[in-house]
Steps between C-alpha positions, in 0.01 A plus 500: 500500500779743591669437166168556318449835670856613423470395136165678463647820641788487256264427211283796601804729504583391147142529370448843654815634342359409154171689540466819294125576468171490692367189325810300589501607866138386540583165345789470746273585793251229398773241447628550853205629713197381306280207606728260315817708545837366614483656846143380546603146406774511767236592760284208387800268555503582875229244562753220449739625767513433874380760750844652571599508135164641397545796740860567395450479127158668519663812645775485235254465212284785632811718521580405137137581403519850650839560342374396157187716538697807615762472229241453229307800627810713494583380150145580384542860619833533311352357183187716525713813539720404204189439284350831605826678418506345156137596440562861609809534285319368194177692550377763260581855616212746566496877528414554869450876438183450295189650666252265672157515654542485875126509575429145384475201730482464873664299775348167604357515856736220612796704368380801693473305823831329448684827441335658802600208722857506369526864603355427843730205570806682358433778749515235775838374384393203282692402187283441190587184308375330184462127436414277206163326445640159394674345798642168624322257727779555756443875529125483492460216747802315649691816605177608680480191715251327263664168404367269234167330583428766769120562514557877472590446135142397434390847615700669223331355184826534313561545125792269421694537177641225278856595586456424872457863603176670599314834506551641847197456722605768747762775525649306790693310226749791501582478873793258473667694220462838677631363828803354331552828311500730802532292819393654829390754613254542210199699397361429154177489298460324165175545309403263217237305313388160630306212349271239644283248314172576675149604408418868484225705664459864616793476739723224350704482178752253359741790435554756772764734641665487841771689682724294723674673786762373747676665793780315672704627793571430863199495737232537230152408632136485396463857635732620223287320242176660623656844514622496141173355364283759677732784403494394135125456483426834670719676241331316207147574611580839654326399824519245778405156368327230696698174482486163675750219537387137476720192559617365167713208386790558268804272517743788453387699806449408863275632642295586191204735460239620252470880506151610390384850419148632547329487157502854351245404236216453747650670805521169688125424463542204263487474121583263210864611498557401866250212478277666761766494775590869498872409484748449217799271536792729408827384644631159612786571736698379801842447651747341254553129578856417623535240220434773239765727661754213490426428135567867430834488679385689810552377858160468673668494840622853437230653283123493474269657248153535362362447151175604332337445160286806437227450232547795262200396290262498800654815639433672169138382522465653850690816405287582193168328586529233224237238577612221267866388486453373142467863378867552575617239241215558254680745276184710501630847431167662596544358853876546533553842335316680785805458726747788480845536642488660842 
């Protein structure tokens, strides 16, 4: 087994050095990390080993898996940048001094809310990060304390791709990368589009926008989480906002909560948007699980932190009184053009 792992690592080094374009790097990812990939096959072979050997080689293979994933991800970024540079250098040149009509068009309500939130969190010392929509299983699940066959995966209704990757189901998929990028202490938000294969109604869509936020430092507590959430919401709605915390289960936080906001469509009286409850689920949150901190290279014995996944789509509904979430992705200009930059 040891020889097989060593040989596979050497073969991967050789194969990676030959990759020059996006298509080839995806084929390489599938050949190593896909369902029938070389690294996956090694993991399947653990069933034939004794208990001690299974533990030893299981850790070694998982280390190899993370190494392969991280090196491929870094290589993808280099290739993407090279391809963009070639495209820019070969693009047709335009006269940027030509006059244009600046009165046309309007900002999407989600864009308005996102930009407003970015300004609010930047004023509180948070870094604003970006993250891709197609992610690995490791970053979306395993690095967040959600191993394979964990029941929490059934809650995600994931869109899997043929190459072994997936469309991110939550902005939490960026946590591991951001932690490794900055270490601790850390304050960061990373907005993005998420995807879940679920039925739609007035308050649910299969494509929606979230803003993930994490704060990691010494002696961070739930009080810090509540303070930042209430401060943010009061600035968005220009008034004090009624919120409530409910216990919630998320493998990547402990303890975990659901933060609800009083429905601004009906004033908390109950309507179709809030399903008659008077409350809208806005923000799953909690204290970051020690396993997630370790996976991100941060010592949980020295640092603690909180994380939240703020629903930008639902916040936009509350902010602008939009009753049906499906209007936001409809492309209906009559509906969307009424929103102006503030």
